[in-house]
PyMOL Python script that loads the backbone (N, CA, C, O; Angstrom):
from pymol import cmd

cmd.read_pdbstr("""\
ATOM      1  N   MET A   1      78.687 131.772 113.769  1.00  0.00           N
ATOM      2  CA  MET A   1      79.737 130.805 113.446  1.00  0.00           C
ATOM      3  C   MET A   1      79.881 129.851 114.628  1.00  0.00           C
ATOM      4  O   MET A   1      79.929 130.269 115.785  1.00  0.00           O
ATOM      5  N   TYR A   2      79.947 128.592 114.316  1.00  0.00           N
ATOM      6  CA  TYR A   2      80.089 127.550 115.332  1.00  0.00           C
ATOM      7  C   TYR A   2      81.366 126.760 115.063  1.00  0.00           C
ATOM      8  O   TYR A   2      81.828 126.657 113.926  1.00  0.00           O
ATOM      9  N   LYS A   3      81.922 126.207 116.135  1.00  0.00           N
ATOM     10  CA  LYS A   3      83.084 125.330 116.006  1.00  0.00           C
ATOM     11  C   LYS A   3      82.631 123.922 116.370  1.00  0.00           C
ATOM     12  O   LYS A   3      82.097 123.684 117.453  1.00  0.00           O
ATOM     13  N   ALA A   4      82.851 123.006 115.456  1.00  0.00           N
ATOM     14  CA  ALA A   4      82.565 121.598 115.716  1.00  0.00           C
ATOM     15  C   ALA A   4      83.875 120.912 116.065  1.00  0.00           C
ATOM     16  O   ALA A   4      84.866 121.018 115.341  1.00  0.00           O
ATOM     17  N   LYS A   5      83.859 120.211 117.181  1.00  0.00           N
ATOM     18  CA  LYS A   5      85.007 119.404 117.588  1.00  0.00           C
ATOM     19  C   LYS A   5      84.569 117.947 117.488  1.00  0.00           C
ATOM     20  O   LYS A   5      83.602 117.526 118.123  1.00  0.00           O
ATOM     21  N   VAL A   6      85.303 117.186 116.676  1.00  0.00           N
ATOM     22  CA  VAL A   6      84.919 115.811 116.381  1.00  0.00           C
ATOM     23  C   VAL A   6      86.029 114.865 116.832  1.00  0.00           C
ATOM     24  O   VAL A   6      87.188 115.020 116.446  1.00  0.00           O
ATOM     25  N   ASN A   7      85.664 113.898 117.642  1.00  0.00           N
ATOM     26  CA  ASN A   7      86.571 112.818 118.030  1.00  0.00           C
ATOM     27  C   ASN A   7      86.138 111.561 117.298  1.00  0.00           C
ATOM     28  O   ASN A   7      84.985 111.139 117.387  1.00  0.00           O
ATOM     29  N   ILE A   8      87.071 110.973 116.578  1.00  0.00           N
ATOM     30  CA  ILE A   8      86.799 109.741 115.840  1.00  0.00           C
ATOM     31  C   ILE A   8      87.709 108.659 116.405  1.00  0.00           C
ATOM     32  O   ILE A   8      88.926 108.827 116.474  1.00  0.00           O
ATOM     33  N   THR A   9      87.104 107.552 116.805  1.00  0.00           N
ATOM     34  CA  THR A   9      87.870 106.453 117.382  1.00  0.00           C
ATOM     35  C   THR A   9      87.476 105.150 116.710  1.00  0.00           C
ATOM     36  O   THR A   9      86.356 104.995 116.224  1.00  0.00           O
ATOM     37  N   LEU A  10      88.412 104.220 116.693  1.00  0.00           N
ATOM     38  CA  LEU A  10      88.097 102.882 116.201  1.00  0.00           C
ATOM     39  C   LEU A  10      87.144 102.213 117.176  1.00  0.00           C
ATOM     40  O   LEU A  10      87.253 102.405 118.387  1.00  0.00           O
ATOM     41  N   ARG A  11      86.223 101.439 116.660  1.00  0.00           N
ATOM     42  CA  ARG A  11      85.328 100.679 117.528  1.00  0.00           C
ATOM     43  C   ARG A  11      86.155  99.703 118.341  1.00  0.00           C
ATOM     44  O   ARG A  11      87.203  99.237 117.896  1.00  0.00           O
ATOM     45  N   LYS A  12      85.676  99.399 119.532  1.00  0.00           N
ATOM     46  CA  LYS A  12      86.436  98.528 120.439  1.00  0.00           C
ATOM     47  C   LYS A  12      86.705  97.146 119.843  1.00  0.00           C
ATOM     48  O   LYS A  12      87.684  96.495 120.209  1.00  0.00           O
ATOM     49  N   SER A  13      85.850  96.700 118.935  1.00  0.00           N
ATOM     50  CA  SER A  13      86.027  95.376 118.334  1.00  0.00           C
ATOM     51  C   SER A  13      87.065  95.372 117.209  1.00  0.00           C
ATOM     52  O   SER A  13      87.400  94.308 116.687  1.00  0.00           O
ATOM     53  N   ILE A  14      87.575  96.540 116.830  1.00  0.00           N
ATOM     54  CA  ILE A  14      88.536  96.659 115.731  1.00  0.00           C
ATOM     55  C   ILE A  14      89.961  96.725 116.295  1.00  0.00           C
ATOM     56  O   ILE A  14      90.235  97.510 117.203  1.00  0.00           O
ATOM     57  N   LEU A  15      90.849  95.917 115.766  1.00  0.00           N
ATOM     58  CA  LEU A  15      92.253  95.935 116.161  1.00  0.00           C
ATOM     59  C   LEU A  15      92.865  97.290 115.819  1.00  0.00           C
ATOM     60  O   LEU A  15      92.628  97.821 114.734  1.00  0.00           O
ATOM     61  N   ASP A  16      93.652  97.852 116.739  1.00  0.00           N
ATOM     62  CA  ASP A  16      94.279  99.159 116.556  1.00  0.00           C
ATOM     63  C   ASP A  16      95.802  98.986 116.515  1.00  0.00           C
ATOM     64  O   ASP A  16      96.452  99.072 117.556  1.00  0.00           O
ATOM     65  N   PRO A  17      96.385  98.742 115.325  1.00  0.00           N
ATOM     66  CA  PRO A  17      97.828  98.502 115.260  1.00  0.00           C
ATOM     67  C   PRO A  17      98.669  99.699 115.707  1.00  0.00           C
ATOM     68  O   PRO A  17      99.731  99.516 116.303  1.00  0.00           O
ATOM     69  N   LYS A  18      98.207 100.924 115.426  1.00  0.00           N
ATOM     70  CA  LYS A  18      98.959 102.106 115.892  1.00  0.00           C
ATOM     71  C   LYS A  18      98.942 102.186 117.413  1.00  0.00           C
ATOM     72  O   LYS A  18      99.954 102.500 118.039  1.00  0.00           O
ATOM     73  N   GLY A  19      97.801 101.904 117.991  1.00  0.00           N
ATOM     74  CA  GLY A  19      97.692 101.903 119.448  1.00  0.00           C
ATOM     75  C   GLY A  19      98.558 100.828 120.070  1.00  0.00           C
ATOM     76  O   GLY A  19      99.206 101.053 121.092  1.00  0.00           O
ATOM     77  N   LYS A  20      98.568  99.645 119.442  1.00  0.00           N
ATOM     78  CA  LYS A  20      99.416  98.541 119.922  1.00  0.00           C
ATOM     79  C   LYS A  20     100.888  98.933 119.887  1.00  0.00           C
ATOM     80  O   LYS A  20     101.627  98.682 120.839  1.00  0.00           O
ATOM     81  N   ALA A  21     101.313  99.555 118.775  1.00  0.00           N
ATOM     82  CA  ALA A  21     102.714  99.973 118.636  1.00  0.00           C
ATOM     83  C   ALA A  21     103.060 101.039 119.674  1.00  0.00           C
ATOM     84  O   ALA A  21     104.131 100.993 120.280  1.00  0.00           O
ATOM     85  N   ALA A  22     102.159 101.997 119.879  1.00  0.00           N
ATOM     86  CA  ALA A  22     102.402 103.052 120.871  1.00  0.00           C
ATOM     87  C   ALA A  22     102.461 102.455 122.271  1.00  0.00           C
ATOM     88  O   ALA A  22     103.302 102.852 123.077  1.00  0.00           O
ATOM     89  N   HIS A  23     101.579 101.509 122.568  1.00  0.00           N
ATOM     90  CA  HIS A  23     101.593 100.856 123.879  1.00  0.00           C
ATOM     91  C   HIS A  23     102.920 100.130 124.106  1.00  0.00           C
ATOM     92  O   HIS A  23     103.517 100.235 125.177  1.00  0.00           O
ATOM     93  N   HIS A  24     103.368  99.403 123.103  1.00  0.00           N
ATOM     94  CA  HIS A  24     104.643  98.685 123.201  1.00  0.00           C
ATOM     95  C   HIS A  24     105.794  99.677 123.436  1.00  0.00           C
ATOM     96  O   HIS A  24     106.661  99.434 124.275  1.00  0.00           O
ATOM     97  N   ALA A  25     105.797 100.790 122.696  1.00  0.00           N
ATOM     98  CA  ALA A  25     106.863 101.790 122.859  1.00  0.00           C
ATOM     99  C   ALA A  25     106.824 102.408 124.249  1.00  0.00           C
ATOM    100  O   ALA A  25     107.873 102.632 124.853  1.00  0.00           O
ATOM    101  N   LEU A  26     105.639 102.684 124.761  1.00  0.00           N
ATOM    102  CA  LEU A  26     105.531 103.252 126.113  1.00  0.00           C
ATOM    103  C   LEU A  26     106.020 102.262 127.157  1.00  0.00           C
ATOM    104  O   LEU A  26     106.668 102.653 128.128  1.00  0.00           O
ATOM    105  N   GLN A  27     105.715 100.988 126.967  1.00  0.00           N
ATOM    106  CA  GLN A  27     106.221  99.952 127.875  1.00  0.00           C
ATOM    107  C   GLN A  27     107.753  99.937 127.853  1.00  0.00           C
ATOM    108  O   GLN A  27     108.392  99.835 128.900  1.00  0.00           O
ATOM    109  N   ASN A  28     108.334 100.038 126.659  1.00  0.00           N
ATOM    110  CA  ASN A  28     109.797 100.060 126.527  1.00  0.00           C
ATOM    111  C   ASN A  28     110.417 101.289 127.172  1.00  0.00           C
ATOM    112  O   ASN A  28     111.578 101.257 127.578  1.00  0.00           O
ATOM    113  N   LEU A  29     109.655 102.368 127.269  1.00  0.00           N
ATOM    114  CA  LEU A  29     110.135 103.590 127.930  1.00  0.00           C
ATOM    115  C   LEU A  29     109.979 103.515 129.445  1.00  0.00           C
ATOM    116  O   LEU A  29     110.309 104.467 130.152  1.00  0.00           O
ATOM    117  N   GLY A  30     109.483 102.400 129.939  1.00  0.00           N
ATOM    118  CA  GLY A  30     109.352 102.218 131.375  1.00  0.00           C
ATOM    119  C   GLY A  30     108.000 102.629 131.936  1.00  0.00           C
ATOM    120  O   GLY A  30     107.812 102.638 133.153  1.00  0.00           O
ATOM    121  N   LEU A  31     107.064 102.968 131.070  1.00  0.00           N
ATOM    122  CA  LEU A  31     105.735 103.369 131.535  1.00  0.00           C
ATOM    123  C   LEU A  31     104.843 102.135 131.648  1.00  0.00           C
ATOM    124  O   LEU A  31     103.898 101.957 130.880  1.00  0.00           O
ATOM    125  N   LYS A  32     105.163 101.298 132.614  1.00  0.00           N
ATOM    126  CA  LYS A  32     104.503  99.997 132.759  1.00  0.00           C
ATOM    127  C   LYS A  32     103.058 100.116 133.228  1.00  0.00           C
ATOM    128  O   LYS A  32     102.287  99.172 133.060  1.00  0.00           O
ATOM    129  N   ASN A  33     102.671 101.238 133.808  1.00  0.00           N
ATOM    130  CA  ASN A  33     101.302 101.412 134.289  1.00  0.00           C
ATOM    131  C   ASN A  33     100.317 101.711 133.164  1.00  0.00           C
ATOM    132  O   ASN A  33      99.107 101.656 133.383  1.00  0.00           O
ATOM    133  N   VAL A  34     100.801 102.024 131.974  1.00  0.00           N
ATOM    134  CA  VAL A  34      99.916 102.236 130.828  1.00  0.00           C
ATOM    135  C   VAL A  34      99.481 100.859 130.344  1.00  0.00           C
ATOM    136  O   VAL A  34     100.303 100.063 129.889  1.00  0.00           O
ATOM    137  N   LYS A  35      98.199 100.588 130.445  1.00  0.00           N
ATOM    138  CA  LYS A  35      97.694  99.239 130.160  1.00  0.00           C
ATOM    139  C   LYS A  35      97.112  99.080 128.765  1.00  0.00           C
ATOM    140  O   LYS A  35      97.054  97.962 128.253  1.00  0.00           O
ATOM    141  N   ASP A  36      96.679 100.168 128.135  1.00  0.00           N
ATOM    142  CA  ASP A  36      96.076 100.055 126.808  1.00  0.00           C
ATOM    143  C   ASP A  36      96.158 101.416 126.126  1.00  0.00           C
ATOM    144  O   ASP A  36      96.036 102.451 126.781  1.00  0.00           O
ATOM    145  N   VAL A  37      96.365 101.415 124.822  1.00  0.00           N
ATOM    146  CA  VAL A  37      96.410 102.655 124.040  1.00  0.00           C
ATOM    147  C   VAL A  37      95.538 102.467 122.803  1.00  0.00           C
ATOM    148  O   VAL A  37      95.658 101.467 122.095  1.00  0.00           O
ATOM    149  N   ARG A  38      94.670 103.426 122.553  1.00  0.00           N
ATOM    150  CA  ARG A  38      93.863 103.459 121.328  1.00  0.00           C
ATOM    151  C   ARG A  38      94.110 104.819 120.697  1.00  0.00           C
ATOM    152  O   ARG A  38      94.073 105.837 121.389  1.00  0.00           O
ATOM    153  N   ILE A  39      94.356 104.852 119.415  1.00  0.00           N
ATOM    154  CA  ILE A  39      94.659 106.096 118.722  1.00  0.00           C
ATOM    155  C   ILE A  39      93.526 106.416 117.760  1.00  0.00           C
ATOM    156  O   ILE A  39      93.054 105.549 117.023  1.00  0.00           O
ATOM    157  N   GLY A  40      93.096 107.674 117.777  1.00  0.00           N
ATOM    158  CA  GLY A  40      92.012 108.110 116.907  1.00  0.00           C
ATOM    159  C   GLY A  40      92.371 109.409 116.205  1.00  0.00           C
ATOM    160  O   GLY A  40      93.543 109.751 116.044  1.00  0.00           O
ATOM    161  N   LYS A  41      91.328 110.125 115.790  1.00  0.00           N
ATOM    162  CA  LYS A  41      91.513 111.397 115.092  1.00  0.00           C
ATOM    163  C   LYS A  41      90.710 112.471 115.811  1.00  0.00           C
ATOM    164  O   LYS A  41      89.641 112.199 116.357  1.00  0.00           O
ATOM    165  N   PHE A  42      91.234 113.695 115.807  1.00  0.00           N
ATOM    166  CA  PHE A  42      90.522 114.849 116.333  1.00  0.00           C
ATOM    167  C   PHE A  42      90.443 115.874 115.217  1.00  0.00           C
ATOM    168  O   PHE A  42      91.461 116.235 114.627  1.00  0.00           O
ATOM    169  N   ILE A  43      89.242 116.344 114.927  1.00  0.00           N
ATOM    170  CA  ILE A  43      89.032 117.280 113.823  1.00  0.00           C
ATOM    171  C   ILE A  43      88.246 118.473 114.336  1.00  0.00           C
ATOM    172  O   ILE A  43      87.264 118.303 115.059  1.00  0.00           O
ATOM    173  N   GLU A  44      88.667 119.686 113.968  1.00  0.00           N
ATOM    174  CA  GLU A  44      87.913 120.899 114.258  1.00  0.00           C
ATOM    175  C   GLU A  44      87.439 121.504 112.946  1.00  0.00           C
ATOM    176  O   GLU A  44      88.187 121.578 111.971  1.00  0.00           O
ATOM    177  N   MET A  45      86.192 121.931 112.940  1.00  0.00           N
ATOM    178  CA  MET A  45      85.627 122.580 111.757  1.00  0.00           C
ATOM    179  C   MET A  45      84.899 123.843 112.196  1.00  0.00           C
ATOM    180  O   MET A  45      84.155 123.819 113.176  1.00  0.00           O
ATOM    181  N   ASN A  46      85.102 124.937 111.485  1.00  0.00           N
ATOM    182  CA  ASN A  46      84.304 126.133 111.675  1.00  0.00           C
ATOM    183  C   ASN A  46      83.124 126.036 110.717  1.00  0.00           C
ATOM    184  O   ASN A  46      83.300 125.850 109.513  1.00  0.00           O
ATOM    185  N   ILE A  47      81.918 126.165 111.268  1.00  0.00           N
ATOM    186  CA  ILE A  47      80.700 125.962 110.477  1.00  0.00           C
ATOM    187  C   ILE A  47      79.828 127.205 110.561  1.00  0.00           C
ATOM    188  O   ILE A  47      79.482 127.662 111.651  1.00  0.00           O
ATOM    189  N   ASP A  48      79.479 127.742 109.407  1.00  0.00           N
ATOM    190  CA  ASP A  48      78.563 128.877 109.331  1.00  0.00           C
ATOM    191  C   ASP A  48      77.143 128.318 109.268  1.00  0.00           C
ATOM    192  O   ASP A  48      76.722 127.798 108.235  1.00  0.00           O
ATOM    193  N   ALA A  49      76.410 128.425 110.371  1.00  0.00           N
ATOM    194  CA  ALA A  49      75.055 127.884 110.450  1.00  0.00           C
ATOM    195  C   ALA A  49      74.185 128.837 111.254  1.00  0.00           C
ATOM    196  O   ALA A  49      74.685 129.678 112.002  1.00  0.00           O
ATOM    197  N   ASP A  50      72.879 128.692 111.088  1.00  0.00           N
ATOM    198  CA  ASP A  50      71.932 129.561 111.788  1.00  0.00           C
ATOM    199  C   ASP A  50      71.655 129.125 113.219  1.00  0.00           C
ATOM    200  O   ASP A  50      71.186 129.924 114.030  1.00  0.00           O
ATOM    201  N   SER A  51      71.940 127.863 113.536  1.00  0.00           N
ATOM    202  CA  SER A  51      71.682 127.369 114.886  1.00  0.00           C
ATOM    203  C   SER A  51      72.691 126.290 115.250  1.00  0.00           C
ATOM    204  O   SER A  51      73.393 125.748 114.395  1.00  0.00           O
ATOM    205  N   GLN A  52      72.742 125.997 116.536  1.00  0.00           N
ATOM    206  CA  GLN A  52      73.638 124.947 117.009  1.00  0.00           C
ATOM    207  C   GLN A  52      73.198 123.584 116.455  1.00  0.00           C
ATOM    208  O   GLN A  52      74.036 122.748 116.116  1.00  0.00           O
ATOM    209  N   ASN A  53      71.906 123.371 116.367  1.00  0.00           N
ATOM    210  CA  ASN A  53      71.402 122.104 115.814  1.00  0.00           C
ATOM    211  C   ASN A  53      71.796 121.940 114.351  1.00  0.00           C
ATOM    212  O   ASN A  53      72.184 120.851 113.929  1.00  0.00           O
ATOM    213  N   GLU A  54      71.697 123.017 113.577  1.00  0.00           N
ATOM    214  CA  GLU A  54      72.089 122.955 112.167  1.00  0.00           C
ATOM    215  C   GLU A  54      73.585 122.665 112.046  1.00  0.00           C
ATOM    216  O   GLU A  54      73.998 121.874 111.198  1.00  0.00           O
ATOM    217  N   ALA A  55      74.389 123.301 112.888  1.00  0.00           N
ATOM    218  CA  ALA A  55      75.841 123.065 112.877  1.00  0.00           C
ATOM    219  C   ALA A  55      76.141 121.606 113.210  1.00  0.00           C
ATOM    220  O   ALA A  55      77.011 120.994 112.592  1.00  0.00           O
ATOM    221  N   ARG A  56      75.417 121.043 114.194  1.00  0.00           N
ATOM    222  CA  ARG A  56      75.618 119.636 114.564  1.00  0.00           C
ATOM    223  C   ARG A  56      75.251 118.717 113.398  1.00  0.00           C
ATOM    224  O   ARG A  56      75.976 117.768 113.097  1.00  0.00           O
ATOM    225  N   GLU A  57      74.134 119.000 112.751  1.00  0.00           N
ATOM    226  CA  GLU A  57      73.708 118.178 111.609  1.00  0.00           C
ATOM    227  C   GLU A  57      74.737 118.222 110.489  1.00  0.00           C
ATOM    228  O   GLU A  57      75.038 117.193 109.884  1.00  0.00           O
ATOM    229  N   LEU A  58      75.280 119.405 110.208  1.00  0.00           N
ATOM    230  CA  LEU A  58      76.301 119.529 109.164  1.00  0.00           C
ATOM    231  C   LEU A  58      77.567 118.755 109.527  1.00  0.00           C
ATOM    232  O   LEU A  58      78.153 118.073 108.686  1.00  0.00           O
ATOM    233  N   ALA A  59      77.981 118.870 110.790  1.00  0.00           N
ATOM    234  CA  ALA A  59      79.180 118.160 111.241  1.00  0.00           C
ATOM    235  C   ALA A  59      78.976 116.648 111.168  1.00  0.00           C
ATOM    236  O   ALA A  59      79.868 115.915 110.739  1.00  0.00           O
ATOM    237  N   GLU A  60      77.806 116.190 111.587  1.00  0.00           N
ATOM    238  CA  GLU A  60      77.531 114.754 111.536  1.00  0.00           C
ATOM    239  C   GLU A  60      77.458 114.255 110.093  1.00  0.00           C
ATOM    240  O   GLU A  60      77.891 113.141 109.797  1.00  0.00           O
ATOM    241  N   THR A  61      76.917 115.071 109.203  1.00  0.00           N
ATOM    242  CA  THR A  61      76.889 114.699 107.783  1.00  0.00           C
ATOM    243  C   THR A  61      78.309 114.595 107.240  1.00  0.00           C
ATOM    244  O   THR A  61      78.620 113.669 106.491  1.00  0.00           O
ATOM    245  N   ALA A  62      79.175 115.543 107.613  1.00  0.00           N
ATOM    246  CA  ALA A  62      80.576 115.493 107.177  1.00  0.00           C
ATOM    247  C   ALA A  62      81.239 114.208 107.661  1.00  0.00           C
ATOM    248  O   ALA A  62      82.032 113.602 106.941  1.00  0.00           O
ATOM    249  N   CYS A  63      80.912 113.799 108.878  1.00  0.00           N
ATOM    250  CA  CYS A  63      81.496 112.568 109.423  1.00  0.00           C
ATOM    251  C   CYS A  63      80.993 111.339 108.685  1.00  0.00           C
ATOM    252  O   CYS A  63      81.780 110.469 108.309  1.00  0.00           O
ATOM    253  N   THR A  64      79.690 111.267 108.478  1.00  0.00           N
ATOM    254  CA  THR A  64      79.142 110.056 107.850  1.00  0.00           C
ATOM    255  C   THR A  64      79.502 109.958 106.374  1.00  0.00           C
ATOM    256  O   THR A  64      79.616 108.855 105.840  1.00  0.00           O
ATOM    257  N   GLN A  65      79.686 111.106 105.701  1.00  0.00           N
ATOM    258  CA  GLN A  65      79.972 111.061 104.269  1.00  0.00           C
ATOM    259  C   GLN A  65      81.457 111.019 103.932  1.00  0.00           C
ATOM    260  O   GLN A  65      81.834 110.548 102.859  1.00  0.00           O
ATOM    261  N   LEU A  66      82.313 111.513 104.847  1.00  0.00           N
ATOM    262  CA  LEU A  66      83.732 111.584 104.495  1.00  0.00           C
ATOM    263  C   LEU A  66      84.694 111.278 105.638  1.00  0.00           C
ATOM    264  O   LEU A  66      85.606 110.469 105.471  1.00  0.00           O
ATOM    265  N   LEU A  67      84.510 111.900 106.777  1.00  0.00           N
ATOM    266  CA  LEU A  67      85.546 111.904 107.803  1.00  0.00           C
ATOM    267  C   LEU A  67      85.683 110.598 108.580  1.00  0.00           C
ATOM    268  O   LEU A  67      86.785 110.247 109.002  1.00  0.00           O
ATOM    269  N   ALA A  68      84.589 109.878 108.775  1.00  0.00           N
ATOM    270  CA  ALA A  68      84.636 108.646 109.562  1.00  0.00           C
ATOM    271  C   ALA A  68      84.167 107.465 108.716  1.00  0.00           C
ATOM    272  O   ALA A  68      83.273 107.592 107.879  1.00  0.00           O
ATOM    273  N   ASN A  69      84.779 106.340 108.953  1.00  0.00           N
ATOM    274  CA  ASN A  69      84.346 105.084 108.330  1.00  0.00           C
ATOM    275  C   ASN A  69      83.411 104.411 109.329  1.00  0.00           C
ATOM    276  O   ASN A  69      83.865 103.800 110.296  1.00  0.00           O
ATOM    277  N   GLU A  70      82.115 104.523 109.094  1.00  0.00           N
ATOM    278  CA  GLU A  70      81.144 104.045 110.080  1.00  0.00           C
ATOM    279  C   GLU A  70      81.176 102.535 110.303  1.00  0.00           C
ATOM    280  O   GLU A  70      80.625 102.054 111.294  1.00  0.00           O
ATOM    281  N   VAL A  71      81.795 101.791 109.424  1.00  0.00           N
ATOM    282  CA  VAL A  71      81.926 100.352 109.621  1.00  0.00           C
ATOM    283  C   VAL A  71      82.934 100.068 110.733  1.00  0.00           C
ATOM    284  O   VAL A  71      82.768  99.119 111.500  1.00  0.00           O
ATOM    285  N   MET A  72      83.981 100.896 110.817  1.00  0.00           N
ATOM    286  CA  MET A  72      85.074 100.646 111.753  1.00  0.00           C
ATOM    287  C   MET A  72      85.198 101.689 112.862  1.00  0.00           C
ATOM    288  O   MET A  72      85.831 101.427 113.885  1.00  0.00           O
ATOM    289  N   GLU A  73      84.602 102.866 112.674  1.00  0.00           N
ATOM    290  CA  GLU A  73      84.847 103.970 113.591  1.00  0.00           C
ATOM    291  C   GLU A  73      83.547 104.522 114.187  1.00  0.00           C
ATOM    292  O   GLU A  73      82.480 104.466 113.575  1.00  0.00           O
ATOM    293  N   ASP A  74      83.682 105.049 115.390  1.00  0.00           N
ATOM    294  CA  ASP A  74      82.624 105.811 116.046  1.00  0.00           C
ATOM    295  C   ASP A  74      83.070 107.262 116.087  1.00  0.00           C
ATOM    296  O   ASP A  74      84.266 107.548 116.052  1.00  0.00           O
ATOM    297  N   PHE A  75      82.108 108.183 116.161  1.00  0.00           N
ATOM    298  CA  PHE A  75      82.482 109.586 116.301  1.00  0.00           C
ATOM    299  C   PHE A  75      81.560 110.285 117.284  1.00  0.00           C
ATOM    300  O   PHE A  75      80.404 109.904 117.474  1.00  0.00           O
ATOM    301  N   GLN A  76      82.118 111.330 117.908  1.00  0.00           N
ATOM    302  CA  GLN A  76      81.370 112.193 118.819  1.00  0.00           C
ATOM    303  C   GLN A  76      81.575 113.620 118.352  1.00  0.00           C
ATOM    304  O   GLN A  76      82.692 114.026 118.030  1.00  0.00           O
ATOM    305  N   VAL A  77      80.485 114.382 118.318  1.00  0.00           N
ATOM    306  CA  VAL A  77      80.543 115.773 117.866  1.00  0.00           C
ATOM    307  C   VAL A  77      80.178 116.684 119.026  1.00  0.00           C
ATOM    308  O   VAL A  77      79.176 116.472 119.708  1.00  0.00           O
ATOM    309  N   GLU A  78      80.999 117.696 119.239  1.00  0.00           N
ATOM    310  CA  GLU A  78      80.730 118.738 120.234  1.00  0.00           C
ATOM    311  C   GLU A  78      80.677 120.065 119.490  1.00  0.00           C
ATOM    312  O   GLU A  78      81.564 120.358 118.688  1.00  0.00           O
ATOM    313  N   ILE A  79      79.661 120.863 119.740  1.00  0.00           N
ATOM    314  CA  ILE A  79      79.490 122.141 119.066  1.00  0.00           C
ATOM    315  C   ILE A  79      79.679 123.277 120.070  1.00  0.00           C
ATOM    316  O   ILE A  79      79.104 123.257 121.158  1.00  0.00           O
ATOM    317  N   GLU A  80      80.490 124.264 119.696  1.00  0.00           N
ATOM    318  CA  GLU A  80      80.703 125.468 120.509  1.00  0.00           C
ATOM    319  C   GLU A  80      80.351 126.697 119.685  1.00  0.00           C
ATOM    320  O   GLU A  80      80.500 126.708 118.463  1.00  0.00           O
ATOM    321  N   GLU A  81      79.882 127.728 120.372  1.00  0.00           N
ATOM    322  CA  GLU A  81      79.595 128.991 119.666  1.00  0.00           C
ATOM    323  C   GLU A  81      80.847 129.809 119.545  1.00  0.00           C
ATOM    324  O   GLU A  81      80.818 130.904 118.984  1.00  0.00           O
TER     325      GLU A  81
END
""", "prot")
cmd.dss("prot")
cmd.show_as("cartoon", "prot")
cmd.util.cbc("prot")
cmd.orient("prot")
């Protein structure tokens, strides 16, 4: 059994309204040193696979077919045993 940890973020060229709102709120809270905020998704999946490579392929397939919008988002997959 493997655990896939997936970070999905908006591409840098895509406007992030949630990040903008969070940045504005942090500024209002007095956290003036925070210069930029980008908000993404973190997903964990338990994958029953025969190898770490197979688990990575399954996780990446899940991202490309459902979890991430490849037009607007990038993703990184980390596999743990």
